[in-house]
TORKOL-4160 file (C-alpha; in steps of 0.2 Angstrom, whole numbers, padded with zeros to 4 digits, m for minus):
357
<pt num="1" X="0000" Y="m0001" Z="0000"/>
<pt num="2" X="0007" Y="0015" Z="m0005"/>
<pt num="3" X="0008" Y="0030" Z="0010"/>
<pt num="4" X="m0003" Y="0043" Z="0005"/>
<pt num="5" X="0001" Y="0062" Z="0013"/>
<pt num="6" X="m0010" Y="0075" Z="0012"/>
<pt num="7" X="m0010" Y="0094" Z="0015"/>
<pt num="8" X="m0021" Y="0107" Z="0013"/>
<pt num="9" X="m0018" Y="0127" Z="0011"/>
<pt num="10" X="m0027" Y="0140" Z="0013"/>
<pt num="11" X="m0024" Y="0154" Z="m0002"/>
<pt num="12" X="m0033" Y="0171" Z="m0003"/>
<pt num="13" X="m0022" Y="0181" Z="m0013"/>
<pt num="14" X="m0033" Y="0191" Z="m0024"/>
<pt num="15" X="m0022" Y="0198" Z="m0038"/>
<pt num="16" X="m0023" Y="0188" Z="m0055"/>
<pt num="17" X="m0007" Y="0181" Z="m0066"/>
<pt num="18" X="m0003" Y="0192" Z="m0082"/>
<pt num="19" X="m0010" Y="0183" Z="m0097"/>
<pt num="20" X="m0023" Y="0172" Z="m0086"/>
<pt num="21" X="m0042" Y="0169" Z="m0091"/>
<pt num="22" X="m0051" Y="0182" Z="m0078"/>
<pt num="23" X="m0065" Y="0170" Z="m0071"/>
<pt num="24" X="m0082" Y="0173" Z="m0075"/>
<pt num="25" X="m0091" Y="0179" Z="m0060"/>
<pt num="26" X="m0103" Y="0166" Z="m0049"/>
<pt num="27" X="m0121" Y="0173" Z="m0052"/>
<pt num="28" X="m0129" Y="0172" Z="m0035"/>
<pt num="29" X="m0146" Y="0162" Z="m0039"/>
<pt num="30" X="m0143" Y="0159" Z="m0057"/>
<pt num="31" X="m0145" Y="0141" Z="m0061"/>
<pt num="32" X="m0131" Y="0132" Z="m0066"/>
<pt num="33" X="m0119" Y="0145" Z="m0059"/>
<pt num="34" X="m0107" Y="0143" Z="m0045"/>
<pt num="35" X="m0091" Y="0149" Z="m0037"/>
<pt num="36" X="m0077" Y="0141" Z="m0034"/>
<pt num="37" X="m0072" Y="0140" Z="m0017"/>
<pt num="38" X="m0061" Y="0122" Z="m0013"/>
<pt num="39" X="m0052" Y="0114" Z="m0026"/>
<pt num="40" X="m0044" Y="0095" Z="m0023"/>
<pt num="41" X="m0029" Y="0086" Z="m0035"/>
<pt num="42" X="m0024" Y="0069" Z="m0033"/>
<pt num="43" X="m0009" Y="0063" Z="m0041"/>
<pt num="44" X="0002" Y="0044" Z="m0042"/>
<pt num="45" X="0020" Y="0051" Z="m0032"/>
<pt num="46" X="0028" Y="0065" Z="m0023"/>
<pt num="47" X="0028" Y="0082" Z="m0029"/>
<pt num="48" X="0046" Y="0082" Z="m0024"/>
<pt num="49" X="0050" Y="0073" Z="m0044"/>
<pt num="50" X="0052" Y="0089" Z="m0051"/>
<pt num="51" X="0039" Y="0081" Z="m0065"/>
<pt num="52" X="0024" Y="0077" Z="m0070"/>
<pt num="53" X="0016" Y="0079" Z="m0051"/>
<pt num="54" X="0025" Y="0094" Z="m0046"/>
<pt num="55" X="0022" Y="0103" Z="m0062"/>
<pt num="56" X="0000" Y="0100" Z="m0059"/>
<pt num="57" X="0000" Y="0102" Z="m0039"/>
<pt num="58" X="0013" Y="0120" Z="m0041"/>
<pt num="59" X="0003" Y="0125" Z="m0055"/>
<pt num="60" X="m0015" Y="0122" Z="m0048"/>
<pt num="61" X="m0007" Y="0129" Z="m0028"/>
<pt num="62" X="0000" Y="0145" Z="m0041"/>
<pt num="63" X="m0020" Y="0149" Z="m0047"/>
<pt num="64" X="m0027" Y="0146" Z="m0030"/>
<pt num="65" X="m0017" Y="0160" Z="m0023"/>
<pt num="66" X="m0020" Y="0170" Z="m0036"/>
<pt num="67" X="m0039" Y="0166" Z="m0036"/>
<pt num="68" X="m0042" Y="0165" Z="m0017"/>
<pt num="69" X="m0047" Y="0148" Z="m0019"/>
<pt num="70" X="m0043" Y="0132" Z="m0005"/>
<pt num="71" X="m0032" Y="0120" Z="m0014"/>
<pt num="72" X="m0031" Y="0102" Z="m0004"/>
<pt num="73" X="m0018" Y="0090" Z="m0011"/>
<pt num="74" X="m0017" Y="0071" Z="m0009"/>
<pt num="75" X="m0001" Y="0067" Z="m0015"/>
<pt num="76" X="0008" Y="0048" Z="m0016"/>
<pt num="77" X="m0008" Y="0041" Z="m0020"/>
<pt num="78" X="m0001" Y="0026" Z="m0030"/>
<pt num="79" X="m0013" Y="0018" Z="m0042"/>
<pt num="80" X="m0023" Y="0006" Z="m0032"/>
<pt num="81" X="m0042" Y="0010" Z="m0032"/>
<pt num="82" X="m0042" Y="0030" Z="m0026"/>
<pt num="83" X="m0060" Y="0027" Z="m0023"/>
<pt num="84" X="m0060" Y="0031" Z="m0005"/>
<pt num="85" X="m0047" Y="0046" Z="m0004"/>
<pt num="86" X="m0060" Y="0054" Z="m0018"/>
<pt num="87" X="m0074" Y="0050" Z="m0007"/>
<pt num="88" X="m0065" Y="0059" Z="0008"/>
<pt num="89" X="m0062" Y="0075" Z="m0002"/>
<pt num="90" X="m0080" Y="0073" Z="m0004"/>
<pt num="91" X="m0083" Y="0074" Z="0015"/>
<pt num="92" X="m0071" Y="0086" Z="0014"/>
<pt num="93" X="m0083" Y="0096" Z="0001"/>
<pt num="94" X="m0071" Y="0100" Z="m0013"/>
<pt num="95" X="m0080" Y="0107" Z="m0027"/>
<pt num="96" X="m0069" Y="0099" Z="m0041"/>
<pt num="97" X="m0056" Y="0087" Z="m0039"/>
<pt num="98" X="m0042" Y="0084" Z="m0053"/>
<pt num="99" X="m0038" Y="0066" Z="m0055"/>
<pt num="100" X="m0019" Y="0068" Z="m0062"/>
<pt num="101" X="m0014" Y="0053" Z="m0069"/>
<pt num="102" X="m0018" Y="0041" Z="m0083"/>
<pt num="103" X="m0022" Y="0028" Z="m0071"/>
<pt num="104" X="m0036" Y="0036" Z="m0065"/>
<pt num="105" X="m0045" Y="0038" Z="m0081"/>
<pt num="106" X="m0060" Y="0025" Z="m0076"/>
<pt num="107" X="m0061" Y="0027" Z="m0060"/>
<pt num="108" X="m0063" Y="0044" Z="m0057"/>
<pt num="109" X="m0078" Y="0048" Z="m0070"/>
<pt num="110" X="m0087" Y="0032" Z="m0061"/>
<pt num="111" X="m0086" Y="0042" Z="m0045"/>
<pt num="112" X="m0090" Y="0059" Z="m0053"/>
<pt num="113" X="m0105" Y="0051" Z="m0061"/>
<pt num="114" X="m0109" Y="0043" Z="m0044"/>
<pt num="115" X="m0107" Y="0057" Z="m0032"/>
<pt num="116" X="m0110" Y="0071" Z="m0044"/>
<pt num="117" X="m0093" Y="0076" Z="m0038"/>
<pt num="118" X="m0086" Y="0086" Z="m0055"/>
<pt num="119" X="m0068" Y="0079" Z="m0059"/>
<pt num="120" X="m0055" Y="0083" Z="m0071"/>
<pt num="121" X="m0047" Y="0067" Z="m0078"/>
<pt num="122" X="m0033" Y="0062" Z="m0093"/>
<pt num="123" X="m0032" Y="0056" Z="m0106"/>
<pt num="124" X="m0051" Y="0047" Z="m0108"/>
<pt num="125" X="m0062" Y="0060" Z="m0119"/>
<pt num="126" X="m0075" Y="0046" Z="m0120"/>
<pt num="127" X="m0079" Y="0051" Z="m0102"/>
<pt num="128" X="m0081" Y="0069" Z="m0101"/>
<pt num="129" X="m0099" Y="0073" Z="m0097"/>
<pt num="130" X="m0110" Y="0088" Z="m0096"/>
<pt num="131" X="m0109" Y="0096" Z="m0078"/>
<pt num="132" X="m0096" Y="0081" Z="m0070"/>
<pt num="133" X="m0082" Y="0075" Z="m0081"/>
<pt num="134" X="m0070" Y="0085" Z="m0091"/>
<pt num="135" X="m0055" Y="0077" Z="m0097"/>
<pt num="136" X="m0034" Y="0083" Z="m0100"/>
<pt num="137" X="m0028" Y="0078" Z="m0118"/>
<pt num="138" X="m0009" Y="0080" Z="m0121"/>
<pt num="139" X="m0004" Y="0082" Z="m0139"/>
<pt num="140" X="0014" Y="0085" Z="m0135"/>
<pt num="141" X="0021" Y="0074" Z="m0150"/>
<pt num="142" X="0023" Y="0091" Z="m0159"/>
<pt num="143" X="0036" Y="0097" Z="m0145"/>
<pt num="144" X="0043" Y="0080" Z="m0145"/>
<pt num="145" X="0047" Y="0080" Z="m0162"/>
<pt num="146" X="0057" Y="0098" Z="m0159"/>
<pt num="147" X="0067" Y="0088" Z="m0146"/>
<pt num="148" X="0072" Y="0076" Z="m0158"/>
<pt num="149" X="0077" Y="0090" Z="m0171"/>
<pt num="150" X="0090" Y="0095" Z="m0159"/>
<pt num="151" X="0096" Y="0081" Z="m0153"/>
<pt num="152" X="0100" Y="0072" Z="m0171"/>
<pt num="153" X="0108" Y="0090" Z="m0175"/>
<pt num="154" X="0119" Y="0089" Z="m0160"/>
<pt num="155" X="0123" Y="0069" Z="m0160"/>
<pt num="156" X="0141" Y="0067" Z="m0160"/>
<pt num="157" X="0141" Y="0046" Z="m0159"/>
<pt num="158" X="0125" Y="0046" Z="m0171"/>
<pt num="159" X="0114" Y="0037" Z="m0157"/>
<pt num="160" X="0101" Y="0044" Z="m0150"/>
<pt num="161" X="0091" Y="0034" Z="m0136"/>
<pt num="162" X="0074" Y="0035" Z="m0130"/>
<pt num="163" X="0071" Y="0029" Z="m0111"/>
<pt num="164" X="0052" Y="0026" Z="m0103"/>
<pt num="165" X="0045" Y="0021" Z="m0087"/>
<pt num="166" X="0029" Y="0013" Z="m0096"/>
<pt num="167" X="0021" Y="0015" Z="m0110"/>
<pt num="168" X="0002" Y="0024" Z="m0108"/>
<pt num="169" X="m0001" Y="0038" Z="m0122"/>
<pt num="170" X="0008" Y="0054" Z="m0116"/>
<pt num="171" X="0024" Y="0044" Z="m0117"/>
<pt num="172" X="0019" Y="0034" Z="m0134"/>
<pt num="173" X="0014" Y="0052" Z="m0142"/>
<pt num="174" X="0029" Y="0060" Z="m0138"/>
<pt num="175" X="0041" Y="0046" Z="m0141"/>
<pt num="176" X="0034" Y="0045" Z="m0159"/>
<pt num="177" X="0035" Y="0063" Z="m0161"/>
<pt num="178" X="0053" Y="0063" Z="m0154"/>
<pt num="179" X="0061" Y="0050" Z="m0168"/>
<pt num="180" X="0051" Y="0058" Z="m0180"/>
<pt num="181" X="0060" Y="0073" Z="m0178"/>
<pt num="182" X="0076" Y="0064" Z="m0177"/>
<pt num="183" X="0074" Y="0054" Z="m0192"/>
<pt num="184" X="0069" Y="0070" Z="m0203"/>
<pt num="185" X="0085" Y="0079" Z="m0197"/>
<pt num="186" X="0097" Y="0066" Z="m0201"/>
<pt num="187" X="0089" Y="0048" Z="m0205"/>
<pt num="188" X="0108" Y="0042" Z="m0203"/>
<pt num="189" X="0104" Y="0042" Z="m0185"/>
<pt num="190" X="0101" Y="0028" Z="m0176"/>
<pt num="191" X="0088" Y="0028" Z="m0160"/>
<pt num="192" X="0088" Y="0014" Z="m0144"/>
<pt num="193" X="0071" Y="0011" Z="m0138"/>
<pt num="194" X="0071" Y="0007" Z="m0120"/>
<pt num="195" X="0056" Y="0005" Z="m0108"/>
<pt num="196" X="0061" Y="0004" Z="m0089"/>
<pt num="197" X="0046" Y="m0005" Z="m0083"/>
<pt num="198" X="0029" Y="m0009" Z="m0084"/>
<pt num="199" X="0023" Y="0009" Z="m0073"/>
<pt num="200" X="0040" Y="0009" Z="m0068"/>
<pt num="201" X="0037" Y="0028" Z="m0064"/>
<pt num="202" X="0046" Y="0029" Z="m0048"/>
<pt num="203" X="0058" Y="0014" Z="m0052"/>
<pt num="204" X="0073" Y="0023" Z="m0049"/>
<pt num="205" X="0087" Y="0009" Z="m0049"/>
<pt num="206" X="0080" Y="0000" Z="m0064"/>
<pt num="207" X="0082" Y="0018" Z="m0074"/>
<pt num="208" X="0098" Y="0018" Z="m0068"/>
<pt num="209" X="0101" Y="0002" Z="m0078"/>
<pt num="210" X="0094" Y="0002" Z="m0091"/>
<pt num="211" X="0102" Y="0021" Z="m0096"/>
<pt num="212" X="0119" Y="0013" Z="m0094"/>
<pt num="213" X="0116" Y="0000" Z="m0106"/>
<pt num="214" X="0109" Y="0012" Z="m0117"/>
<pt num="215" X="0126" Y="0024" Z="m0114"/>
<pt num="216" X="0137" Y="0008" Z="m0117"/>
<pt num="217" X="0128" Y="0005" Z="m0136"/>
<pt num="218" X="0134" Y="0023" Z="m0137"/>
<pt num="219" X="0120" Y="0033" Z="m0134"/>
<pt num="220" X="0126" Y="0053" Z="m0129"/>
<pt num="221" X="0108" Y="0060" Z="m0129"/>
<pt num="222" X="0094" Y="0053" Z="m0118"/>
<pt num="223" X="0076" Y="0056" Z="m0120"/>
<pt num="224" X="0070" Y="0051" Z="m0102"/>
<pt num="225" X="0053" Y="0050" Z="m0099"/>
<pt num="226" X="0052" Y="0043" Z="m0080"/>
<pt num="227" X="0044" Y="0054" Z="m0067"/>
<pt num="228" X="0052" Y="0048" Z="m0051"/>
<pt num="229" X="0062" Y="0036" Z="m0061"/>
<pt num="230" X="0070" Y="0052" Z="m0071"/>
<pt num="231" X="0082" Y="0053" Z="m0055"/>
<pt num="232" X="0089" Y="0035" Z="m0061"/>
<pt num="233" X="0094" Y="0042" Z="m0078"/>
<pt num="234" X="0102" Y="0058" Z="m0072"/>
<pt num="235" X="0112" Y="0048" Z="m0059"/>
<pt num="236" X="0119" Y="0035" Z="m0072"/>
<pt num="237" X="0122" Y="0050" Z="m0086"/>
<pt num="238" X="0129" Y="0059" Z="m0072"/>
<pt num="239" X="0141" Y="0045" Z="m0065"/>
<pt num="240" X="0147" Y="0042" Z="m0085"/>
<pt num="241" X="0151" Y="0058" Z="m0089"/>
<pt num="242" X="0162" Y="0058" Z="m0072"/>
<pt num="243" X="0171" Y="0044" Z="m0076"/>
<pt num="244" X="0176" Y="0051" Z="m0094"/>
<pt num="245" X="0179" Y="0068" Z="m0086"/>
<pt num="246" X="0167" Y="0075" Z="m0100"/>
<pt num="247" X="0153" Y="0083" Z="m0092"/>
<pt num="248" X="0145" Y="0084" Z="m0109"/>
<pt num="249" X="0148" Y="0068" Z="m0116"/>
<pt num="250" X="0130" Y="0064" Z="m0113"/>
<pt num="251" X="0116" Y="0075" Z="m0113"/>
<pt num="252" X="0097" Y="0075" Z="m0106"/>
<pt num="253" X="0081" Y="0079" Z="m0113"/>
<pt num="254" X="0070" Y="0080" Z="m0098"/>
<pt num="255" X="0049" Y="0081" Z="m0102"/>
<pt num="256" X="0035" Y="0088" Z="m0093"/>
<pt num="257" X="0046" Y="0100" Z="m0080"/>
<pt num="258" X="0062" Y="0110" Z="m0076"/>
<pt num="259" X="0077" Y="0101" Z="m0069"/>
<pt num="260" X="0089" Y="0115" Z="m0075"/>
<pt num="261" X="0093" Y="0120" Z="m0054"/>
<pt num="262" X="0094" Y="0103" Z="m0052"/>
<pt num="263" X="0110" Y="0091" Z="m0052"/>
<pt num="264" X="0105" Y="0086" Z="m0071"/>
<pt num="265" X="0107" Y="0106" Z="m0074"/>
<pt num="266" X="0125" Y="0105" Z="m0083"/>
<pt num="267" X="0121" Y="0092" Z="m0096"/>
<pt num="268" X="0102" Y="0097" Z="m0096"/>
<pt num="269" X="0098" Y="0101" Z="m0115"/>
<pt num="270" X="0079" Y="0105" Z="m0114"/>
<pt num="271" X="0063" Y="0100" Z="m0109"/>
<pt num="272" X="0046" Y="0095" Z="m0118"/>
<pt num="273" X="0037" Y="0107" Z="m0102"/>
<pt num="274" X="0020" Y="0104" Z="m0098"/>
<pt num="275" X="0011" Y="0121" Z="m0092"/>
<pt num="276" X="m0006" Y="0116" Z="m0084"/>
<pt num="277" X="m0010" Y="0136" Z="m0079"/>
<pt num="278" X="m0024" Y="0139" Z="m0095"/>
<pt num="279" X="m0028" Y="0122" Z="m0095"/>
<pt num="280" X="m0035" Y="0123" Z="m0075"/>
<pt num="281" X="m0038" Y="0140" Z="m0074"/>
<pt num="282" X="m0053" Y="0136" Z="m0091"/>
<pt num="283" X="m0059" Y="0123" Z="m0080"/>
<pt num="284" X="m0063" Y="0134" Z="m0065"/>
<pt num="285" X="m0070" Y="0147" Z="m0076"/>
<pt num="286" X="m0083" Y="0133" Z="m0084"/>
<pt num="287" X="m0084" Y="0126" Z="m0070"/>
<pt num="288" X="m0092" Y="0144" Z="m0062"/>
<pt num="289" X="m0099" Y="0147" Z="m0079"/>
<pt num="290" X="m0109" Y="0131" Z="m0077"/>
<pt num="291" X="m0102" Y="0124" Z="m0093"/>
<pt num="292" X="m0092" Y="0108" Z="m0085"/>
<pt num="293" X="m0088" Y="0097" Z="m0096"/>
<pt num="294" X="m0075" Y="0096" Z="m0112"/>
<pt num="295" X="m0060" Y="0093" Z="m0118"/>
<pt num="296" X="m0045" Y="0105" Z="m0117"/>
<pt num="297" X="m0031" Y="0097" Z="m0127"/>
<pt num="298" X="m0013" Y="0105" Z="m0122"/>
<pt num="299" X="m0003" Y="0109" Z="m0137"/>
<pt num="300" X="0011" Y="0119" Z="m0146"/>
<pt num="301" X="m0003" Y="0131" Z="m0151"/>
<pt num="302" X="m0008" Y="0136" Z="m0136"/>
<pt num="303" X="0008" Y="0135" Z="m0126"/>
<pt num="304" X="m0001" Y="0119" Z="m0115"/>
<pt num="305" X="0018" Y="0110" Z="m0122"/>
<pt num="306" X="0034" Y="0120" Z="m0127"/>
<pt num="307" X="0051" Y="0118" Z="m0130"/>
<pt num="308" X="0062" Y="0124" Z="m0113"/>
<pt num="309" X="0075" Y="0135" Z="m0116"/>
<pt num="310" X="0091" Y="0127" Z="m0117"/>
<pt num="311" X="0102" Y="0129" Z="m0100"/>
<pt num="312" X="0117" Y="0124" Z="m0107"/>
<pt num="313" X="0124" Y="0130" Z="m0122"/>
<pt num="314" X="0116" Y="0125" Z="m0140"/>
<pt num="315" X="0124" Y="0127" Z="m0155"/>
<pt num="316" X="0115" Y="0140" Z="m0165"/>
<pt num="317" X="0114" Y="0132" Z="m0180"/>
<pt num="318" X="0104" Y="0118" Z="m0170"/>
<pt num="319" X="0093" Y="0132" Z="m0162"/>
<pt num="320" X="0089" Y="0139" Z="m0181"/>
<pt num="321" X="0084" Y="0121" Z="m0187"/>
<pt num="322" X="0072" Y="0118" Z="m0171"/>
<pt num="323" X="0064" Y="0135" Z="m0177"/>
<pt num="324" X="0061" Y="0131" Z="m0194"/>
<pt num="325" X="0056" Y="0117" Z="m0188"/>
<pt num="326" X="0043" Y="0123" Z="m0175"/>
<pt num="327" X="0038" Y="0137" Z="m0190"/>
<pt num="328" X="0032" Y="0121" Z="m0200"/>
<pt num="329" X="0022" Y="0114" Z="m0188"/>
<pt num="330" X="0013" Y="0130" Z="m0186"/>
<pt num="331" X="0010" Y="0132" Z="m0204"/>
<pt num="332" X="0004" Y="0116" Z="m0205"/>
<pt num="333" X="0019" Y="0109" Z="m0219"/>
<pt num="334" X="0026" Y="0099" Z="m0205"/>
<pt num="335" X="0014" Y="0086" Z="m0197"/>
<pt num="336" X="0019" Y="0075" Z="m0182"/>
<pt num="337" X="0010" Y="0059" Z="m0181"/>
<pt num="338" X="m0002" Y="0058" Z="m0164"/>
<pt num="339" X="0004" Y="0039" Z="m0159"/>
<pt num="340" X="m0006" Y="0035" Z="m0142"/>
<pt num="341" X="m0003" Y="0015" Z="m0144"/>
<pt num="342" X="0010" Y="0006" Z="m0141"/>
<pt num="343" X="0009" Y="m0007" Z="m0154"/>
<pt num="344" X="0005" Y="0007" Z="m0166"/>
<pt num="345" X="0022" Y="0015" Z="m0158"/>
<pt num="346" X="0031" Y="0001" Z="m0161"/>
<pt num="347" X="0027" Y="m0002" Z="m0181"/>
<pt num="348" X="0031" Y="0017" Z="m0184"/>
<pt num="349" X="0048" Y="0013" Z="m0173"/>
<pt num="350" X="0051" Y="m0001" Z="m0184"/>
<pt num="351" X="0049" Y="0008" Z="m0201"/>
<pt num="352" X="0060" Y="0023" Z="m0196"/>
<pt num="353" X="0073" Y="0009" Z="m0192"/>
<pt num="354" X="0072" Y="m0002" Z="m0208"/>
<pt num="355" X="0071" Y="0017" Z="m0218"/>
<pt num="356" X="0086" Y="0022" Z="m0212"/>
<pt num="357" X="0094" Y="0005" Z="m0220"/>
């Protein structure tokens, strides 16, 4: 049983982020409208992982502070049934629960339907229900494509690696986009694809082992998707670089968060950064306006997903290629495949490898 830690933070500052949508004012007595006073978020792992869990929690708390909304955080909920947690939150009179994991995509809508508490789910558009369920789709493949362009232009060994902690849709989208970006930039670059394990999101020891393997196979850039297991990837890279006395021997591309201030900063090229500000703001506005129950897609176009400005020096020629590719995606001249299924992803990777031969 995973340890669950909870904390509640009362947030009362009454100013707004610049660039955020101004919330629709609740109108007392008007049917369908309500004032959002308390929002909860449930995450499978700790907010300290500088990735999936932390990015969402930090964003929601910042919005709560700006809007005077109380935010209740349940972290380290794991992937066992979370309905008891959801019932506890309902007993606390929360107005909205953000179920921040694809592993909750079936259980949370069932709870919402049974208890009448609105929820936000991830990667389950079919569950959307008026007044009860909204869905977040993260189309990160386009930004991952840009990371692939950067990797192909920067590799010195001609080999890059993708190391993932599982094969959920979000990871598959990014793997396919990254691989296509590498291939379109330089079809001679070899791509090694390695899975740490099934739902190995916090398995740092095995992440380290797998990363050591791809480095031994000559990969000098690792695109890692791991949540907590990312620290195993980072440790393997750091140890390797120290052993060869070259801090830039192997470099790292991250996802979701910004680890530039961590021990990875000296070899972190960039990150496929997720920003939940606009989507959480939108869903709170929707709930207050009585229009809750929609799909919000985070993308390159709306900057819900974007490329982190490189913390380390990247060649100007490389950055020009990345900027050109971004322009091509936005004007439609470059189409990036949206591959969510693991089997289909395997086929795409095989096709790209065969095209290199």
